C-alpha positions in Angstrom: 144.8 33.4 91.2 143.5 30.7 89.2 139.8 30.3 88.8 138.3 27.4 90.6 136.6 24.9 88.0 133.3 23.1 88.7 132.4 19.9 87.0 128.7 19.4 87.0 126.5 16.4 85.6 123.4 17.8 84.3 120.5 15.2 83.8 117.0 14.5 83.7 116.5 18.3 83.0 117.7 19.1 86.0 120.2 21.1 85.9 123.1 22.0 89.0 121.2 18.9 90.6 123.8 16.3 89.5 127.0 15.4 91.1 129.6 17.8 90.4 133.9 17.4 91.2 136.1 20.4 91.6 138.9 20.1 88.8 141.9 20.9 89.8 145.2 22.1 87.9 147.7 19.5 86.5 145.0 16.5 87.9 142.7 14.1 85.6 139.1 13.5 86.3 137.9 9.7 85.1 134.1 9.3 84.3 132.5 6.3 83.8 129.6 3.9 84.8 129.1 3.3 88.3 129.9 -0.7 89.0 131.0 -0.4 92.5 134.4 -1.7 91.7 135.7 0.5 89.2 137.4 3.7 91.0 136.0 6.7 89.5 136.4 10.5 90.2 133.1 11.2 88.4 130.7 7.5 88.6 127.5 8.0 86.4 124.3 6.1 87.0 123.5 5.0 83.4 123.8 1.5 81.4 124.7 3.0 78.4 128.0 5.1 80.0 131.0 3.2 79.4 132.9 1.8 82.7 135.7 4.5 81.6 134.2 6.6 79.4 136.0 9.8 79.6 138.8 12.2 81.2 138.8 15.6 82.1 142.4 17.1 82.5 143.2 20.7 83.6 146.7 22.6 82.4 146.3 25.5 84.6 142.9 27.1 83.3 142.5 25.2 80.6 140.5 22.1 80.6 140.2 19.3 78.2 138.0 16.4 77.2 139.5 13.1 76.2 137.2 9.9 75.1 138.6 6.7 76.1 137.2 4.5 73.3 133.6 4.6 74.9 131.0 2.5 73.3 128.3 5.3 72.9 130.5 8.2 72.4 131.2 11.6 73.7 130.5 14.7 71.9 132.0 18.6 72.3 129.1 20.7 70.8 127.4 17.7 69.2 130.2 16.5 67.6 131.8 13.1 68.1 134.9 13.1 69.6 137.7 11.0 68.2 138.9 8.3 71.0 142.1 9.0 72.5 142.6 12.6 71.5 142.6 15.8 73.5 139.9 18.9 72.7 140.0 22.1 74.3 136.8 23.1 76.4 136.3 26.7 76.2 133.3 28.1 78.2 130.0 28.0 77.3 131.3 24.6 75.3 128.2 21.8 75.7 130.1 18.6 76.3 127.6 15.7 76.4 127.7 11.4 76.9 125.7 8.9 74.9 124.0 11.1 72.1 123.1 14.0 74.7 121.7 11.6 77.5 123.9 12.8 80.0 125.3 16.4 79.9 128.5 17.9 81.4 128.8 21.3 82.5 131.8 23.2 83.7 131.7 26.0 86.4 134.2 28.5 87.1 134.8 30.9 90.1 137.4 32.6 92.1 136.0 31.8 95.2 133.0 29.0 95.2 131.6 28.9 99.2 132.3 25.4 99.6 130.5 25.2 102.7 127.2 25.9 101.0 128.4 23.1 98.3 127.0 19.7 98.7 126.3 16.5 96.7 122.7 15.7 97.0 123.4 12.1 98.1 125.5 13.6 101.0 122.8 15.6 102.3 120.1 12.4 102.3 123.0 10.3 103.9 121.5 12.6 107.2 117.8 12.4 106.5 117.1 9.1 105.1 116.9 5.8 106.3 116.3 2.6 104.5 115.3 -0.7 106.8 115.4 -3.4 104.0 113.8 -6.1 106.2 110.8 -3.8 107.1 110.5 -2.1 103.5 110.4 0.7 105.4 111.9 4.7 104.8 112.5 7.0 107.5 112.9 10.6 105.7 112.5 14.0 107.9 110.9 12.4 110.3 107.8 10.7 108.5 108.0 6.9 108.3 106.9 5.2 104.8 106.3 1.4 104.9 106.2 0.1 101.1 105.0 -3.0 99.4 107.9 -5.2 98.6 107.7 -4.1 95.1 107.4 -0.9 96.1 111.0 -0.8 98.1 112.8 -2.6 95.3 111.6 0.8 93.2 112.4 2.9 95.4 115.6 1.6 96.5 116.8 1.6 93.0 116.3 4.9 91.9 117.3 6.1 95.5 120.7 4.6 94.4 120.4 6.4 90.9 119.1 9.9 92.4 118.7 12.1 89.5 119.9 9.9 86.8 117.5 8.1 84.0 117.0 4.7 84.7 115.3 2.5 81.6 112.0 0.6 82.1 113.8 -2.3 81.3 116.4 -2.2 83.8 113.2 -1.6 86.2 112.3 -4.7 85.4 115.1 -6.9 86.0 115.6 -5.2 89.5 111.9 -5.4 90.5 110.6 -8.6 88.8 113.6 -10.5 88.7 111.3 -14.1 88.7 109.9 -12.8 85.4 113.1 -12.0 83.6 113.6 -16.3 82.7 112.5 -18.1 79.4 108.5 -18.6 79.7 107.9 -16.5 82.6 105.0 -13.8 82.2 106.3 -10.9 80.9 105.7 -7.7 82.9 103.7 -5.1 80.6 103.7 -1.3 80.6 100.9 -0.9 82.5 102.0 -2.9 85.0 105.4 -0.5 85.9 103.0 2.4 85.3 100.9 1.4 88.0 103.8 0.7 90.3 105.6 3.9 89.7 101.9 5.6 90.3 101.3 3.7 93.8 105.3 4.3 94.9 104.8 7.8 93.9 101.7 8.5 96.1 103.2 7.0 99.3 106.1 9.3 98.9 104.3 12.0 99.2 106.4 15.7 99.2 109.7 13.7 99.9 110.5 12.4 96.1 109.2 12.5 93.0 109.3 9.8 90.5 109.0 11.2 86.8 109.1 9.5 83.1 110.4 11.4 79.9 109.7 9.7 77.0 112.1 8.0 75.2 114.6 8.7 77.8 113.5 6.8 80.8 112.3 7.2 84.1 114.0 9.2 87.6 113.2 10.1 90.8 114.4 13.3 92.7 113.9 14.8 95.7 110.8 17.3 96.3 111.2 20.7 96.3 108.6 22.7 98.7 105.6 24.1 96.4 106.7 22.1 93.3 103.8 20.7 91.3 104.1 16.8 91.1 103.8 16.0 87.3 103.7 11.7 87.8 103.3 8.9 85.5 99.5 7.9 86.5 98.0 4.4 84.8 95.9 4.6 81.7 
């Protein structure tokens, strides 16, 4: 019986918490940047990923990866791939995109317990409701009301759950009125303060973290997990 193979996205240092897709024999997995219009098997929420970045194919139990001419590259064990050439992927090989910013991992098993496998986004659809008009979040029986900027930040990070966004992206999304000529620039302290205030209101449900030189990401808060967040200096 052929192995079941699962392709998992490892981002933000949270192994196993990313999106995943099953790699079926004789089928292709198209990977690229989420745009809302392009049809992808595994969409990624990262602006440095190309719209059609790379492709995973499987022939029997052999898996291959092919870069599709992406701007920022695909790497196999640290070596950048030549575009439009298929490379075999062995168990334990390291697959990364855009110089290691996004990781991909293959997991094999004869019988995955599919009834216990869920994407994080699927789970949250049943736990959380967003009210744009009231800028209110209903999550696990709690009601959280945010300011306009806090709500814009939360909604952006929620749509990119477990994936990095840059501070420049946050500024463009939350302060569009200040991304025009002659407008006052949004400072680092202002962004940090917004993240800190939003974190405080999210309490035990979500946590926003910042990683030096990579960006900001949000994940669902686990019980008994210590919160290490950005605070204004």
